[in-house]
N, C-alpha and C positions, 0 to 999 in steps of 0.2 A: 363605443364611447357615446354617451348621451349628453346633450347640451340643452339647458333650459334657461331661456332669457326671462328677465323680469325688469320692471322699473319704468316701462314706457308710459306714456300718457299725453295729456294735453297741457301745454304750457304757453304762456305769452312770450312774444319776442323779447329777448334780453334775459329771460329766465334760465334756470338750470334744471337738469335732470341727471340722475345717476342710474345707469343701466348695470344690471348684474347678470352674470352667466354662471350657472352652477354646472360643473362637469362631473360625470361619474362613469365608471366602467373602464377606465384606462389608467395609465400611470401619468397623472396630470403633469408632473414636473418635467416630463420628457417631451411635452407637446408645445409647439408654438401656437399662440392663440391670436385671433384677430376679430375685429368687428367690420362688417360690411353693411351697406344699406341699399335699399331699393325704393326709389320714389315712384309714384304712379306714372306709368307710361315710359319709364326710363330703365336702363339696364342697371344691374347690381354693380355697386362701386365700392372700392376699398375705402375704409375710414381710418383704421389704426391697427397696429399689430404689436405684439410683445413676444420677445424670444423666450424659450423655455426656461432660461435662468432668470429672466426678468430684467436683465441689465440693458437690453437694447430695445428701443421702441421706435416705431416708424409711424408717421402720420401723413394723411393726404393733405395737400396744400390748403384745401378748402376748410380744414378744421384745425390746422396747426395754430397753437396759441390759445385755442378755446377748449379743446377736448384733451383729456388725459386718460390713457389706458394704464391699468395696473393689474396685478395679479397677487393672489395669496395662495401659494402652493400648499400651505398647511390646511387650507379650507377648500381647495379645489375650486377656486372662484376667480373670475375675471371681471373687471369693472370698467365702465366707460363713464367718466365724469364729463358732462357736457355743460359748458357755461356759455353765456352770451349767445344763446340760441337764436337762430334766424328762421324765417319761414322756409327758406331753402333747405333747412335741415329736416323738414318733414319727410318721413320715410318709414319703412319697416326696417328695423335694425336686426341684423343676424350675427350671432356668435359662431365662430368657426374654429376648428382645431385640426392640427396635423402633426405627425411626428416631425422632428427637426427638418426644416426645409432650408434650402439655400437662401441666403439673405436677398439675393437678386430676384427670388420668386415669391417673397413673402407677401407681396401686395396683389398677387394674382389669385383670383377666386378658385381657379382650377387646381391650385396647389393644395387645397384643403379637402380632407377626406370626410370630415364630420361637420354637421350644421345643426343649429337649433331651429326652432319653428318660427322664430322672429317675434319681435315686440314692436308695437306701433308707437311712433313718436309724431305728434302733431304740434307744430309751432304756429300760433295764431299771431296776426298783426295787431 
């Protein structure tokens, strides 16, 4: 499975960005998908996840109400709509996938088998 992220960039605080992740090489509809991020000097952290059927989503408390994860199984795409961005959202954002994982493990990075190369998001004050 190959994952390629796009959509990162520089945005002012309060602005919006939409990240995209294109998946290939696997049966996309059978994979749980997630976004993680890693800020400079910090560990990688969970941002959001969406189950393989798309009916269940999960968010980190820090982004709840501001970010929305979605998927298009027909296009093998996952999206992260980020609104009301804050400087603390500055990080490299990674798309990750794995075959169906237990819901209790969906926010754990080690649960994911495949990762993209990351896309940079910088939020200025």
